Structures are given as structure tokens and as C-alpha cells.
C-alpha positions in Angstrom: -13.1 -19.1 -24.5 -10.8 -19.5 -27.6 -7.9 -22.0 -27.1 -4.8 -19.2 -26.7 -7.2 -17.5 -23.9 -7.5 -20.8 -22.0 -3.5 -21.8 -22.5 -2.8 -18.7 -20.8 -5.1 -19.0 -18.0 -4.0 -22.5 -17.2 -0.3 -21.4 -17.4 -1.0 -18.9 -14.9 -2.9 -21.1 -12.6 -0.2 -23.8 -12.8 2.2 -21.4 -12.2 0.3 -19.8 -9.0 -0.2 -23.4 -7.9 3.6 -23.9 -7.8 4.5 -20.7 -6.1 2.0 -21.3 -3.4 3.2 -24.9 -2.8 6.8 -24.0 -2.5 6.4 -21.2 -0.1 3.9 -23.2 1.6 6.3 -26.0 2.0 9.1 -23.5 3.2 6.6 -22.3 6.0 6.2 -25.5 7.1 9.6 -26.6 7.2 10.4 -23.0 9.4 7.3 -23.7 11.7 8.3 -27.1 12.6 11.9 -27.0 12.6 13.1 -27.7 16.3 14.3 -24.4 17.5 17.1 -23.3 19.8 18.4 -20.4 18.3 16.1 -20.2 15.3 19.4 -20.4 13.2 18.2 -23.5 11.3 14.6 -22.6 11.1 15.6 -19.3 9.3 18.0 -21.0 7.0 15.4 -22.7 4.8 15.6 -21.1 1.6 14.3 -21.3 -2.0 16.7 -21.9 -5.2 15.9 -21.8 -8.7 17.7 -24.3 -10.9 20.5 -24.6 -8.1 20.6 -25.0 -4.6 20.7 -21.8 -2.5 23.5 -22.3 -0.2 22.4 -19.2 2.0 22.4 -19.9 6.1 22.3 -17.6 9.0 25.7 -17.0 10.5 26.7 -19.1 13.6 26.3 -16.2 16.2 22.7 -15.1 14.7 20.9 -15.5 17.9 21.9 -16.6 21.3 20.8 -20.2 22.3 17.1 -20.3 23.5 16.1 -17.2 21.6 14.2 -19.3 19.2 14.3 -16.3 16.7 12.7 -17.0 13.4 13.2 -14.9 10.1 12.1 -15.5 6.9 13.5 -14.3 3.5 11.0 -14.3 0.8 12.2 -15.5 -2.4 12.7 -12.3 -4.4 11.7 -13.3 -8.0 8.5 -14.8 -9.3 8.5 -18.5 -8.7 6.9 -20.1 -11.8 6.4 -23.9 -12.9 9.5 -23.7 -15.1 12.7 -25.3 -14.1 13.6 -27.3 -10.9 12.9 -25.7 -7.4 14.8 -26.3 -4.2 13.8 -25.8 -0.7 17.3 -26.2 1.1 19.1 -25.9 4.4 22.9 -25.5 4.3 23.1 -25.2 8.1 26.2 -28.1 8.7 23.7 -29.8 11.3 20.4 -29.7 9.2 20.4 -33.3 7.9 21.4 -34.6 11.5 18.2 -32.4 13.0 16.0 -33.3 9.9 16.6 -37.3 10.2 17.8 -38.1 13.6 15.0 -38.4 16.5 17.5 -37.2 19.1 17.9 -33.9 17.2 14.5 -33.8 16.0 12.8 -32.2 19.0 12.4 -35.4 21.3 9.6 -36.7 23.2 6.8 -34.2 23.9 8.2 -31.9 21.2 5.5 -29.8 19.1 7.6 -30.7 16.1 7.9 -34.6 17.0 10.9 -36.9 15.9 9.6 -37.0 12.5 8.7 -33.3 11.4 10.8 -33.4 8.1 9.9 -36.7 6.8 6.3 -36.1 7.6 6.5 -33.0 5.5 8.2 -34.5 2.8 5.9 -37.1 2.3 3.3 -34.9 1.8 4.5 -33.1 -0.9 2.6 -35.1 -3.7 -0.8 -34.4 -2.1 0.2 -30.9 -1.1 1.0 -29.9 -4.9 -2.1 -31.9 -6.2 -4.2 -29.8 -4.0 -2.7 -26.5 -4.9 -3.2 -27.5 -8.7 -6.7 -28.2 -8.1 -7.5 -25.1 -6.1 -5.9 -23.1 -9.0 -7.4 -25.0 -11.8 -11.0 -24.7 -10.5 -10.2 -20.7 -10.7 -10.3 -20.9 -14.3 -13.3 -19.6 -16.0 
């Protein structure tokens, strides 16, 4: 394989790894986010170069509905630029960090759901990169 072909395959593999990583991380944040109505869980959105301020409206679902709807990022995710997975619901920081609002004892998500996901980012991305780079032939 010549260098030009290899470079194109390498770039495609890295782009795929970054795309997979961002989408899987968004999915983890949604899955483990404590849910009452599902508004916060459904407000984890992807932004490229800037934070996406989009959120679900306050009356999106009644209390206890645990409704979850994921809006997929509409464009191609590549390794270029900065990527953000954000949540602009006003109480999101409190739910992410304060154990009283993070699911509490006996919760499936547990009190440290957000911190656990964030601390795994480097290892998760590394796994995705290795997986994709092994596909280069």
C-alpha cells in the first residue's frame, strides 16, 4: 500500500473512532442520567466547535414519565475541531455532581454516574482508536 492510500485509510479510521466515541459517550450520558421526566437525559446534545445550547422544554414530559428521545447529530463527526457533549438544562450541573440529585442510594445510575463516565473518556477513546486502526489493511 502506498503512503497516500495509507494516509487516507488512517484518516478515515481516526474519524470513525472519534465519531463512535462521541456517539457512545452521548449514549452513556443519556442511559445513566437519573430520570424523572427524562428532560435532562434527552438534552445531552453534540456540538462542533461550540457548545450546543439546545434543551427540551420544561413541559416536555410529565413527572415520572422517564421519556427519552435522542436527537442524532445531523452532520458527519470527524476528528477535526473541538467536539462538545453538553447539557444546558439549568439543573444539569447539580444533577451531575451533587449525590442528592444524582440518583441516590439504590439507584441504577448511582451517585457518581457522571464522574464515572467522564473519567473513562481517555480509555474509551483509546479503545475506539485501536479498534479502528486495526481495520487498516
